[in-house]
Backbone as CSV, one residue per row, in Angstrom:
resi,resn,N_x,N_y,N_z,CA_x,CA_y,CA_z,C_x,C_y,C_z
1,UNK,-3.592,-16.008,20.287,-3.711,-15.492,18.924,-2.850,-14.243,18.786
2,UNK,-1.988,-14.157,17.772,-1.105,-13.006,17.636,-1.872,-11.736,17.308
3,UNK,-1.317,-10.588,17.731,-1.944,-9.303,17.453,-1.800,-8.962,15.974
4,UNK,-2.749,-8.202,15.416,-2.641,-7.801,14.010,-1.413,-6.925,13.778
5,UNK,-0.842,-7.046,12.610,0.229,-6.154,12.200,-0.383,-4.949,11.492
6,UNK,-0.038,-3.756,11.960,-0.581,-2.531,11.377,0.532,-1.707,10.732
7,UNK,0.178,-1.038,9.646,1.030,-0.023,9.025,0.157,1.177,8.725
8,UNK,0.610,2.349,9.121,-0.086,3.588,8.767,0.782,4.323,7.761
9,UNK,0.202,4.675,6.637,0.993,5.158,5.507,0.386,6.406,4.882
10,UNK,1.255,7.314,4.493,0.872,8.436,3.638,1.495,8.188,2.270
11,UNK,0.663,8.128,1.250,1.125,7.881,-0.106,0.753,9.052,-1.014
12,UNK,1.430,9.129,-2.150,1.257,10.275,-3.059,1.330,9.796,-4.500
13,UNK,0.476,10.369,-5.365,0.608,10.088,-6.785,1.540,11.132,-7.388
14,UNK,2.805,10.750,-7.529,3.834,11.667,-8.016,3.742,11.780,-9.536
15,UNK,3.839,13.003,-10.035,3.755,13.224,-11.478,4.973,12.671,-12.207
16,UNK,6.049,12.421,-11.477,7.262,11.881,-12.089,7.439,10.388,-11.843
17,UNK,7.000,9.901,-10.675,7.278,8.523,-10.294,6.031,7.668,-10.083
18,UNK,4.847,8.242,-10.275,3.623,7.478,-10.080,3.308,7.281,-8.600
19,UNK,2.511,6.263,-8.242,2.159,6.016,-6.842,3.399,5.751,-5.987
20,UNK,3.568,6.511,-4.918,4.784,6.436,-4.105,4.440,6.507,-2.623
21,UNK,5.173,5.751,-1.837,5.057,5.829,-0.384,5.959,6.943,0.136
22,UNK,5.395,7.870,0.887,6.191,8.951,1.466,6.643,8.581,2.871
23,UNK,5.712,8.099,3.672,6.043,7.812,5.065,5.125,6.719,5.579
24,UNK,5.668,5.819,6.402,4.835,4.795,7.035,5.312,4.567,8.470
25,UNK,4.358,4.246,9.335,4.639,3.995,10.749,4.214,2.582,11.097
26,UNK,5.096,1.864,11.799,4.817,0.499,12.226,5.039,0.384,13.729
27,UNK,4.416,-0.627,14.304,4.550,-0.863,15.739,5.239,-2.197,15.962
28,UNK,6.121,-2.222,16.963,6.850,-3.446,17.299,7.196,-3.398,18.784
29,UNK,8.089,-4.262,19.192,8.556,-4.261,20.578,9.957,-3.658,20.622
30,UNK,10.371,-3.138,21.772,11.740,-2.592,21.872,12.803,-3.614,21.506
31,UNK,12.541,-4.898,21.780,13.522,-5.942,21.485,13.719,-6.139,19.973
32,UNK,12.670,-5.844,19.178,12.735,-6.063,17.734,12.786,-4.751,16.946
33,UNK,12.955,-3.657,17.646,12.933,-2.339,17.005,13.973,-2.225,15.902
34,UNK,15.152,-2.768,16.138,16.233,-2.623,15.158,15.886,-3.263,13.818
35,UNK,14.989,-4.268,13.830,14.587,-4.921,12.583,13.713,-4.015,11.711
36,UNK,13.158,-2.963,12.305,12.245,-2.070,11.592,12.923,-0.778,11.147
37,UNK,14.106,-0.504,11.658,14.805,0.736,11.325,15.540,0.593,9.998
38,UNK,15.465,1.604,9.177,16.209,1.609,7.926,17.633,2.095,8.169
39,UNK,18.617,1.541,7.484,19.997,2.044,7.622,20.108,3.446,7.034
40,UNK,21.094,4.184,7.500,21.256,5.575,7.053,21.583,5.665,5.569
41,UNK,22.026,4.569,4.987,22.377,4.560,3.558,21.202,4.199,2.666
42,UNK,20.007,4.073,3.248,18.870,3.544,2.494,18.026,4.608,1.818
43,UNK,18.461,5.853,1.820,17.658,6.920,1.237,17.435,6.695,-0.255
44,UNK,16.177,6.825,-0.650,15.847,6.650,-2.051,16.235,7.877,-2.854
45,UNK,16.676,7.645,-4.076,16.937,8.746,-4.996,15.612,9.126,-5.642
46,UNK,14.956,10.093,-5.053,13.624,10.444,-5.505,13.465,11.949,-5.523
47,UNK,12.281,12.411,-5.907,12.051,13.852,-6.012,11.489,14.390,-4.705
48,UNK,11.332,15.709,-4.636,10.851,16.354,-3.415,9.444,15.899,-3.053
49,UNK,8.614,15.606,-4.052,7.235,15.202,-3.781,7.163,13.874,-3.038
50,UNK,8.089,12.972,-3.326,8.076,11.629,-2.737,8.943,11.516,-1.487
51,UNK,9.817,12.468,-1.264,10.853,12.326,-0.245,10.326,12.567,1.161
52,UNK,10.786,11.729,2.085,10.507,11.927,3.503,11.586,12.832,4.085
53,UNK,11.189,14.004,4.537,12.126,14.993,5.076,11.972,15.056,6.585
54,UNK,12.993,14.570,7.305,12.977,14.542,8.761,14.055,15.465,9.328
55,UNK,13.891,15.912,10.564,14.905,16.775,11.188,16.276,16.118,11.205
56,UNK,17.302,16.934,11.042,18.699,16.480,11.066,18.990,15.447,9.978
57,UNK,18.197,15.487,8.910,18.398,14.588,7.770,18.320,13.122,8.193
58,UNK,17.467,12.835,9.166,17.327,11.463,9.676,16.573,10.590,8.687
59,UNK,16.733,9.285,8.856,16.035,8.311,8.029,14.835,7.721,8.771
60,UNK,14.936,7.630,10.109,13.874,7.046,10.926,13.463,7.993,12.044
61,UNK,12.222,7.825,12.488,11.743,8.402,13.744,11.313,7.240,14.625
62,UNK,11.612,7.317,15.912,11.310,6.192,16.787,10.868,6.704,18.149
63,UNK,9.763,6.141,18.649,9.259,6.442,19.986,9.006,5.126,20.698
64,UNK,9.510,4.997,21.935,9.408,3.721,22.644,9.063,3.917,24.101
65,UNK,8.437,2.886,24.670,8.344,2.763,26.122,8.783,1.348,26.478
66,UNK,8.441,0.866,27.656,8.933,-0.435,28.084,8.371,-1.591,27.256
67,UNK,7.186,-1.417,26.680,6.530,-2.547,26.028,6.329,-2.406,24.524
68,UNK,6.440,-1.200,23.986,6.132,-1.005,22.579,7.027,0.055,21.959
69,UNK,7.314,-0.117,20.683,8.094,0.864,19.920,7.335,1.200,18.642
70,UNK,7.372,2.474,18.274,6.754,2.953,17.044,7.861,3.486,16.143
71,UNK,7.938,2.949,14.958,9.002,3.317,14.028,8.389,3.916,12.760
72,UNK,8.866,5.096,12.393,8.422,5.757,11.173,9.596,5.884,10.215
73,UNK,9.367,5.492,8.969,10.381,5.588,7.914,9.654,5.776,6.581
74,UNK,10.401,5.865,5.511,9.752,6.051,4.215,9.070,4.774,3.729
75,UNK,9.606,3.634,4.089,9.028,2.361,3.665,9.440,1.281,4.656
76,UNK,8.745,0.150,4.689,9.097,-0.918,5.625,10.442,-1.554,5.263
77,UNK,11.198,-1.908,6.274,12.489,-2.562,6.049,12.307,-4.012,5.624
78,UNK,11.198,-4.628,6.012,10.911,-6.012,5.639,10.489,-6.062,4.171
79,UNK,11.148,-6.897,3.387,10.888,-6.948,1.950,9.456,-7.356,1.635
80,UNK,8.922,-8.328,2.363,7.560,-8.773,2.090,6.544,-7.688,2.415
81,UNK,6.764,-6.970,3.513,5.873,-5.867,3.859,5.992,-4.734,2.843
82,UNK,7.206,-4.477,2.414,7.428,-3.439,1.412,6.678,-3.762,0.126
83,UNK,6.768,-5.000,-0.313,6.110,-5.425,-1.542,4.592,-5.338,-1.420
84,UNK,4.053,-5.802,-0.297,2.606,-5.765,-0.097,2.089,-4.336,-0.014
85,UNK,2.814,-3.486,0.723,2.388,-2.093,0.852,2.439,-1.381,-0.488
86,UNK,3.454,-1.661,-1.283,3.572,-1.037,-2.605,2.370,-1.375,-3.485
87,UNK,1.899,-2.623,-3.401,0.739,-3.032,-4.197,-0.527,-2.333,-3.716
88,UNK,-0.662,-2.166,-2.401,-1.827,-1.462,-1.871,-1.795,0.010,-2.247
89,UNK,-0.610,0.615,-2.203,-0.467,2.013,-2.600,-0.846,2.189,-4.066
90,UNK,-0.399,1.274,-4.889,-0.741,1.325,-6.312,-2.256,1.284,-6.506
91,UNK,-2.923,0.401,-5.771,-4.373,0.279,-5.907,-5.098,1.517,-5.392
92,UNK,-4.678,2.016,-4.246,-5.406,3.130,-3.650,-5.303,4.410,-4.471
93,UNK,-4.207,4.559,-5.227,-4.025,5.785,-6.003,-4.333,5.618,-7.485
94,UNK,-4.524,4.384,-7.931,-4.740,4.166,-9.364,-5.993,3.371,-9.707
95,UNK,-6.483,2.575,-8.758,-7.574,1.662,-9.078,-8.812,1.912,-8.231
96,UNK,-8.657,1.835,-6.909,-9.797,1.957,-6.015,-10.285,3.403,-5.965
97,UNK,-11.568,3.592,-6.271,-12.136,4.936,-6.264,-13.488,4.926,-5.562
98,UNK,-13.974,6.115,-5.239,-15.282,6.258,-4.631,-15.938,7.523,-5.159
99,UNK,-17.265,7.488,-5.268,-17.982,8.663,-5.760,-17.915,9.811,-4.766
100,UNK,-17.734,9.480,-3.490,-17.652,10.500,-2.439,-16.256,10.454,-1.832
101,UNK,-15.400,11.388,-2.245,-14.008,11.383,-1.787,-13.856,11.753,-0.322
102,UNK,-14.926,12.214,0.310,-14.856,12.564,1.729,-15.001,11.347,2.627
103,UNK,-15.265,10.172,2.026,-15.451,8.964,2.816,-14.332,7.962,2.542
104,UNK,-13.896,7.233,3.559,-12.854,6.215,3.370,-13.342,5.052,2.520
105,UNK,-12.379,4.284,2.014,-12.647,3.102,1.201,-11.934,1.914,1.847
106,UNK,-12.576,0.756,1.783,-11.960,-0.472,2.293,-11.728,-1.433,1.138
107,UNK,-10.539,-2.039,1.111,-10.256,-3.086,0.134,-9.071,-3.910,0.628
108,UNK,-8.765,-4.996,-0.078,-7.610,-5.811,0.284,-7.854,-7.284,0.058
109,UNK,-6.859,-8.077,0.456,-6.958,-9.529,0.332,-6.038,-10.152,1.378
110,UNK,-6.085,-11.493,1.468,-5.306,-12.165,2.510,-3.839,-12.348,2.133
111,UNK,-3.448,-11.876,0.957,-2.047,-11.959,0.538,-1.310,-10.660,0.873
112,UNK,-1.858,-9.538,0.441,-1.186,-8.242,0.626,-1.710,-7.455,1.815
113,UNK,-2.796,-7.912,2.440,-3.346,-7.219,3.585,-4.590,-6.431,3.221
114,UNK,-5.162,-5.811,4.237,-6.409,-5.060,4.088,-6.163,-3.602,4.454
115,UNK,-6.959,-2.731,3.838,-6.647,-1.308,3.935,-7.925,-0.483,4.061
116,UNK,-7.926,0.440,5.017,-8.899,1.533,5.044,-8.130,2.775,4.623
117,UNK,-8.574,3.384,3.553,-7.835,4.549,3.069,-8.792,5.661,2.680
118,UNK,-8.273,6.865,2.711,-9.037,7.988,2.196,-8.127,8.835,1.330
119,UNK,-8.523,9.015,0.083,-7.785,9.883,-0.824,-8.169,11.335,-0.575
120,UNK,-7.211,12.240,-0.829,-7.521,13.661,-0.724,-6.625,14.443,-1.666
121,UNK,-7.053,15.631,-1.999,-6.311,16.494,-2.914,-6.034,17.831,-2.243
122,UNK,-4.910,18.427,-2.633,-4.579,19.761,-2.148,-4.170,20.628,-3.329
123,UNK,-4.347,21.911,-3.175,-4.058,22.848,-4.263,-2.563,23.072,-4.411
124,UNK,-2.120,23.133,-5.659,-0.742,23.509,-5.976,-0.705,23.989,-7.417
125,UNK,-0.416,25.249,-7.587,-0.439,25.859,-8.909,0.573,25.232,-9.860
126,UNK,1.623,24.602,-9.316,2.666,23.999,-10.140,2.364,22.562,-10.547
127,UNK,1.262,22.012,-10.069,0.909,20.622,-10.389,-0.057,20.582,-11.570
128,UNK,-0.078,19.456,-12.253,-1.033,19.291,-13.340,-2.460,19.352,-12.791
129,UNK,-3.278,20.173,-13.428,-4.638,20.343,-12.943,-4.739,21.215,-11.718
130,UNK,-3.604,21.754,-11.264,-3.608,22.657,-10.120,-3.806,21.983,-8.783
131,UNK,-3.593,20.659,-8.713,-3.760,19.960,-7.448,-2.891,18.711,-7.399
132,UNK,-2.632,18.254,-6.193,-1.858,17.032,-5.967,-2.723,16.025,-5.220
133,UNK,-2.493,14.742,-5.501,-3.329,13.679,-4.950,-2.543,12.837,-3.944
134,UNK,-3.156,12.630,-2.777,-2.535,11.853,-1.712,-3.536,10.822,-1.182
135,UNK,-3.018,9.910,-0.377,-3.881,8.948,0.293,-3.324,8.644,1.675
136,UNK,-4.189,8.656,2.674,-3.840,8.193,4.014,-4.404,6.783,4.177
137,UNK,-3.574,5.873,4.643,-3.942,4.466,4.679,-3.650,3.856,6.053
138,UNK,-4.587,3.049,6.531,-4.352,2.201,7.697,-4.455,0.760,7.209
139,UNK,-3.354,0.032,7.299,-3.236,-1.303,6.720,-3.098,-2.336,7.833
140,UNK,-3.727,-3.481,7.646,-3.629,-4.565,8.623,-3.674,-5.905,7.909
141,UNK,-3.120,-6.935,8.542,-3.223,-8.286,8.001,-4.463,-9.010,8.527
142,UNK,-5.240,-8.307,9.381,-6.437,-8.907,9.975,-7.665,-8.113,9.531
143,UNK,-8.421,-8.683,8.597,-9.591,-7.983,8.039,-10.630,-7.655,9.112
144,UNK,-10.960,-8.628,9.941,-12.006,-8.447,10.945,-11.635,-7.363,11.952
145,UNK,-10.410,-7.409,12.464,-9.982,-6.422,13.454,-9.972,-5.014,12.860
146,UNK,-9.524,-4.881,11.624,-9.475,-3.568,10.994,-10.884,-3.000,10.832
147,UNK,-11.823,-3.813,10.385,-13.189,-3.333,10.185,-13.876,-2.986,11.509
148,UNK,-13.479,-3.649,12.572,-14.031,-3.318,13.887,-13.683,-1.885,14.297
149,UNK,-12.591,-1.376,13.752,-12.134,-0.032,14.102,-12.463,0.984,13.009
150,UNK,-13.427,0.670,12.166,-13.772,1.547,11.043,-14.071,2.975,11.497
151,UNK,-14.915,3.133,12.502,-15.327,4.461,12.948,-14.139,5.254,13.502
152,UNK,-13.317,4.590,14.303,-12.156,5.263,14.888,-11.167,5.682,13.808
153,UNK,-10.857,4.769,12.894,-9.919,5.068,11.811,-10.458,6.197,10.937
154,UNK,-11.733,6.146,10.598,-12.333,7.175,9.752,-12.235,8.547,10.403
155,UNK,-12.490,8.605,11.691,-12.412,9.877,12.415,-11.003,10.448,12.369
156,UNK,-10.009,9.618,12.638,-8.620,10.081,12.608,-8.213,10.539,11.207
157,UNK,-8.583,9.784,10.188,-8.238,10.152,8.819,-8.846,11.507,8.449
158,UNK,-10.122,11.665,8.743,-10.810,12.906,8.387,-10.213,14.117,9.092
159,UNK,-9.866,13.956,10.362,-9.322,15.075,11.125,-7.959,15.503,10.589
160,UNK,-7.094,14.546,10.305,-5.761,14.914,9.826,-5.824,15.521,8.429
161,UNK,-6.634,14.943,7.559,-6.750,15.480,6.203,-7.286,16.902,6.231
162,UNK,-8.260,17.153,7.084,-8.799,18.516,7.205,-7.729,19.498,7.661
163,UNK,-6.883,19.074,8.589,-5.811,19.947,9.075,-4.793,20.246,7.981
164,UNK,-4.414,19.220,7.214,-3.455,19.406,6.127,-4.026,20.344,5.071
165,UNK,-5.266,20.103,4.677,-5.888,20.942,3.653,-6.038,22.382,4.123
166,UNK,-6.326,22.555,5.404,-6.456,23.909,5.946,-5.118,24.643,5.916
167,UNK,-4.038,23.941,6.293,-2.718,24.560,6.261,-2.329,24.956,4.838
168,UNK,-2.605,24.082,3.886,-2.281,24.383,2.494,-3.087,25.579,2.004
169,UNK,-4.349,25.649,2.373,-5.192,26.765,1.948,-4.663,28.088,2.473
170,UNK,-4.166,28.088,3.696,-3.604,29.313,4.277,-2.379,29.754,3.482
171,UNK,-1.505,28.795,3.140,-0.305,29.112,2.374,-0.680,29.647,0.992
172,UNK,-1.667,29.025,0.350,-2.110,29.468,-0.977,-2.628,30.891,-0.918
173,UNK,-3.422,31.201,0.092,-3.977,32.552,0.221,-2.887,33.582,0.475
174,UNK,-1.896,33.205,1.269,-0.808,34.145,1.565,0.031,34.450,0.330
175,UNK,0.122,33.488,-0.590,0.930,33.674,-1.789,0.131,34.248,-2.961
176,UNK,-1.188,34.310,-2.796,-2.013,34.796,-3.896,-1.741,36.279,-4.144
177,UNK,-1.421,36.679,-5.394,-1.138,38.083,-5.665,-2.382,38.941,-5.510
178,UNK,-2.197,40.109,-4.962,-3.310,41.042,-4.791,-3.625,41.671,-6.141
179,UNK,-4.815,41.406,-6.648,-5.222,41.977,-7.928,-6.499,42.775,-7.746
180,UNK,-6.626,43.783,-8.515,-7.806,44.631,-8.450,-8.358,44.753,-9.853
181,UNK,-9.285,43.871,-10.178,-9.796,43.830,-11.542,-10.553,45.085,-11.909
182,UNK,-11.041,45.798,-10.894,-11.786,47.013,-11.188,-10.857,48.125,-11.647
183,UNK,-9.678,48.205,-11.020,-8.745,49.265,-11.382,-7.889,48.883,-12.578
184,UNK,-7.751,47.587,-12.814,-6.930,47.133,-13.922,-7.580,45.909,-14.544
185,UNK,-8.288,46.101,-15.603,-9.053,45.029,-16.204,-8.208,43.901,-16.724
186,UNK,-6.897,44.096,-16.910,-6.036,43.046,-17.454,-5.343,42.244,-16.372
187,UNK,-5.437,42.689,-15.125,-4.668,42.024,-14.069,-5.083,40.571,-13.902
188,UNK,-6.410,40.318,-13.977,-6.861,38.941,-13.839,-6.332,38.065,-14.957
189,UNK,-6.332,38.567,-16.180,-5.821,37.797,-17.308,-4.332,37.542,-17.176
190,UNK,-3.610,38.549,-16.680,-2.174,38.384,-16.494,-1.889,37.272,-15.496
191,UNK,-2.676,37.244,-14.418,-2.472,36.210,-13.415,-2.810,34.840,-13.988
192,UNK,-3.893,34.740,-14.780,-4.264,33.470,-15.380,-3.178,32.967,-16.326
193,UNK,-2.582,33.883,-17.108,-1.508,33.494,-18.015,-0.295,32.996,-17.256
194,UNK,0.035,33.701,-16.179,1.183,33.292,-15.363,0.941,31.919,-14.761
195,UNK,-0.270,31.682,-14.272,-0.604,30.395,-13.671,-0.508,29.274,-14.702
196,UNK,-0.979,29.542,-15.922,-0.908,28.540,-16.981,0.542,28.185,-17.301
197,UNK,1.404,29.201,-17.398,2.802,28.952,-17.726,3.502,28.179,-16.617
198,UNK,3.180,28.488,-15.377,3.815,27.813,-14.253,3.378,26.351,-14.192
199,UNK,2.121,26.075,-14.527,1.642,24.699,-14.507,2.296,23.858,-15.586
200,UNK,2.721,24.528,-16.670,3.340,23.782,-17.760,4.713,23.256,-17.372
201,UNK,5.266,23.770,-16.261,6.554,23.296,-15.767,6.314,22.518,-14.480
202,UNK,6.336,21.178,-14.573,6.071,20.351,-13.407,7.186,20.532,-12.391
203,UNK,6.825,20.956,-11.196,7.813,21.197,-10.153,7.465,20.358,-8.925
204,UNK,8.248,19.321,-8.627,7.966,18.517,-7.439,8.064,19.362,-6.175
205,UNK,7.117,19.154,-5.268,7.117,19.869,-3.995,6.776,18.912,-2.867
206,UNK,7.465,19.073,-1.761,7.158,18.299,-0.567,5.938,18.894,0.132
207,UNK,5.236,18.048,0.882,4.143,18.547,1.710,4.640,19.564,2.725
208,UNK,5.904,19.454,3.094,6.471,20.431,4.018,6.424,21.830,3.410
209,UNK,6.763,21.921,2.129,6.711,23.214,1.453,5.272,23.661,1.219
210,UNK,4.416,22.739,0.857,3.027,23.089,0.552,2.259,23.535,1.787
211,UNK,2.625,22.994,2.955,1.970,23.389,4.206,2.752,24.451,4.970
212,UNK,3.986,24.693,4.533,4.885,25.607,5.247,5.080,25.155,6.693
213,UNK,5.292,23.854,6.860,5.433,23.270,8.193,6.614,22.301,8.183
214,UNK,7.746,22.736,8.715,8.957,21.917,8.718,8.843,20.674,9.596
215,UNK,7.895,20.665,10.493,7.739,19.534,11.404,6.546,18.662,11.025
216,UNK,6.064,18.794,9.807,4.860,18.067,9.405,5.022,16.560,9.568
217,UNK,6.142,15.996,9.116,6.308,14.545,9.172,6.527,14.054,10.604
218,UNK,7.075,14.899,11.455,7.155,14.557,12.882,5.746,14.497,13.461
219,UNK,4.906,15.446,13.082,3.518,15.457,13.539,2.759,14.243,13.016
220,UNK,3.055,13.844,11.786,2.433,12.638,11.239,2.831,11.399,12.038
221,UNK,4.090,11.353,12.456,4.570,10.255,13.297,3.780,10.196,14.608
222,UNK,3.606,11.339,15.252,2.869,11.392,16.525,1.389,11.070,16.317
223,UNK,0.836,11.534,15.192,-0.562,11.234,14.877,-0.740,9.732,14.675
224,UNK,0.178,9.104,13.952,0.095,7.666,13.702,0.164,6.872,14.999
225,UNK,0.987,7.329,15.936,1.084,6.662,17.232,-0.274,6.692,17.938
226,UNK,-0.957,7.842,17.898,-2.261,7.954,18.547,-3.279,7.010,17.897
227,UNK,-3.233,6.915,16.572,-4.139,5.986,15.882,-3.872,4.558,16.347
228,UNK,-2.613,4.174,16.363,-2.249,2.805,16.742,-2.635,2.504,18.200
229,UNK,-2.498,3.478,19.062,-2.891,3.279,20.463,-4.393,3.006,20.590
230,UNK,-5.173,3.617,19.700,-6.630,3.481,19.788,-7.149,2.193,19.139
231,UNK,-6.375,1.606,18.237,-6.902,0.443,17.525,-6.224,-0.860,17.911
232,UNK,-5.208,-0.806,18.752,-4.544,-2.053,19.165,-5.124,-2.593,20.462
């Protein structure tokens, strides 16, 4: 029986482009690795919020040993996988919801695959509503195998999301202007007015900027490898 095909994906609801795939990691063999790599000319014309920013302006990240290769890119090179993942991303950011956002959600079908995902939000004064919406997804073509790993996948999702949110919170606090409402009763109002004006101008931002971490997507690649090692 063939092993399940897995994709680990970070998706974003872009204010300019709607539901978008930022980065996805797939597993293959060294012999078939080239089929999963995107050509250097494949960069999408997109905004900073949707763009995958890798060191040296690379398009792919790849880690291999004798038996397995892990490839990270903005989207799958296989057209059918790309189409299926796009539909799942659309659902996870526009349709599938849960009353408790701290818990993962499962959905899918035998055509586009099955998905355990968890949506999360991070603060950004330049975004509508002062926050941006993302989703971490573990996708498989095997419903039973994916559900068997529910606890493991949930743990990994929760840990990474907590780390991202913590990094963003630190950056937000560092940029917060020092105001003393006691000494200047108008300072708070001035800051509120400035925040309102800045929100009125939608400014796309990468997670790299929001977390102040230039190696964030490299870390996501390594994190995805650990998830795949635990569920395969």
